[in-house]
C-alpha positions as CSV (number, residue, x, y, z in Angstrom):
1,M,-0.5,0.0,-0.3
2,S,1.5,3.3,-0.6
3,R,1.1,6.4,1.0
4,I,-0.2,10.1,-0.6
5,L,-0.1,13.2,0.6
6,V,-2.6,15.4,-0.5
7,V,-1.9,19.2,-0.3
8,D,-4.7,21.4,-0.7
9,D,-6.2,24.0,1.4
10,D,-10.2,23.3,0.1
11,S,-11.0,20.0,2.4
12,M,-13.6,18.7,0.5
13,A,-10.9,18.0,-2.2
14,V,-8.9,15.9,0.6
15,R,-11.9,13.9,1.3
16,M,-12.6,13.4,-1.5
17,I,-9.6,12.1,-3.5
18,G,-8.6,10.0,-0.2
19,F,-11.8,8.3,-0.5
20,I,-10.9,7.8,-4.2
21,L,-7.3,6.3,-3.2
22,K,-8.4,4.3,-0.2
23,K,-11.0,2.5,-2.3
24,T,-7.9,1.9,-5.2
25,G,-5.6,0.5,-1.9
26,H,-4.0,3.1,-1.0
27,E,-3.3,4.9,2.1
28,C,-4.4,9.0,2.2
29,I,-2.4,11.8,4.4
30,G,-3.9,15.3,4.4
31,A,-1.9,18.5,4.6
32,F,-3.8,21.9,4.4
33,S,-1.5,24.4,3.2
34,G,2.3,24.3,1.7
35,A,4.0,24.9,4.7
36,Q,2.5,22.0,6.4
37,G,2.4,20.1,3.5
38,I,6.1,20.4,3.0
39,Q,6.6,19.4,6.8
40,M,5.1,16.6,5.9
41,L,6.7,15.6,3.1
42,K,9.4,15.7,6.1
43,D,7.8,13.5,8.7
44,E,5.8,11.5,6.5
45,K,7.7,10.6,4.0
46,P,4.9,9.7,1.7
47,D,5.5,8.2,-1.9
48,L,3.7,10.8,-3.6
49,V,2.6,14.4,-3.4
50,L,-0.9,15.6,-5.0
51,L,-0.2,19.3,-5.4
52,D,-3.0,22.2,-5.6
53,V,-2.2,25.4,-7.4
54,E,-4.2,27.1,-6.0
55,M,-4.0,28.1,-2.6
56,P,-3.9,31.7,-0.6
57,G,0.1,32.4,0.6
58,E,2.0,30.3,-1.0
59,N,1.0,28.4,-4.3
60,G,2.2,25.1,-4.7
61,L,4.2,26.1,-7.6
62,D,5.8,28.2,-4.9
63,V,5.3,24.5,-2.3
64,L,7.3,22.1,-5.2
65,E,10.7,25.0,-5.6
66,A,10.5,24.8,-2.0
67,I,10.7,21.2,-2.4
68,R,13.4,21.2,-5.0
69,G,15.3,22.9,-2.8
70,D,15.5,21.6,0.2
71,S,18.0,18.4,0.6
72,D,15.8,16.5,2.2
73,I,13.4,16.3,0.3
74,S,14.1,17.1,-3.3
75,D,13.8,13.8,-5.2
76,A,10.1,13.5,-4.1
77,K,7.6,12.7,-6.4
78,V,5.2,15.3,-7.0
79,C,1.8,16.3,-9.2
80,L,0.4,19.8,-9.4
81,M,-3.2,19.1,-8.7
82,S,-5.5,22.7,-9.8
83,G,-9.2,24.1,-10.9
84,T,-7.7,26.1,-13.3
85,M,-4.8,23.9,-15.9
86,T,-3.5,25.0,-19.3
87,D,-0.6,24.6,-20.7
88,D,1.5,27.3,-19.4
89,L,0.8,25.7,-16.6
90,R,1.5,22.0,-17.1
91,E,4.8,23.6,-18.6
92,R,6.6,24.5,-15.3
93,A,5.0,22.0,-13.0
94,E,6.8,19.9,-15.3
95,K,9.6,21.5,-15.6
96,L,10.0,21.6,-12.0
97,G,9.9,17.9,-12.3
98,A,6.3,17.4,-11.6
99,V,6.3,13.7,-12.6
100,G,2.7,15.0,-13.7
101,S,0.1,17.6,-13.5
102,I,-4.2,17.2,-13.7
103,S,-7.3,19.0,-13.3
104,K,-9.5,19.4,-10.8
105,P,-11.6,18.0,-9.4
106,V,-10.1,15.5,-9.0
107,S,-11.0,12.2,-11.0
108,A,-10.9,8.7,-10.3
109,P,-9.7,6.8,-13.4
110,E,-7.1,10.2,-14.4
111,L,-5.9,10.0,-10.6
112,M,-4.8,6.6,-11.6
113,E,-3.8,6.8,-14.7
114,I,-1.0,9.1,-13.3
115,L,0.0,6.5,-10.5
116,G,0.2,3.6,-13.1
117,R,3.0,5.5,-15.1
118,I,5.0,6.2,-11.7
119,N,4.7,3.1,-10.3
120,I,2.4,3.6,-7.6
């Protein structure tokens, strides 16, 4: 069973993604801010981070940059999520080393495609 950290300021989104993950045999842990997500990434060592782009304070791209700049967690697998996914955003995510980017609301098939592609 893989552990997946969902970082999103919307608690309903965290619950919905957690429901999909649990139904497919994965464990879900949630964080509700970028700072909390980074701390949980360090503490919990999840197999994947699903990171929302649109959060108050630090957005997901800022958080991903911070992850890549921290030698303790720089190799983390991170997939960005956004309700307004654009080609530009996908390109920026890829340049920052994201393993994928998915649109919100997250659908089970799209999430399973990402997990399959990165062998989780």
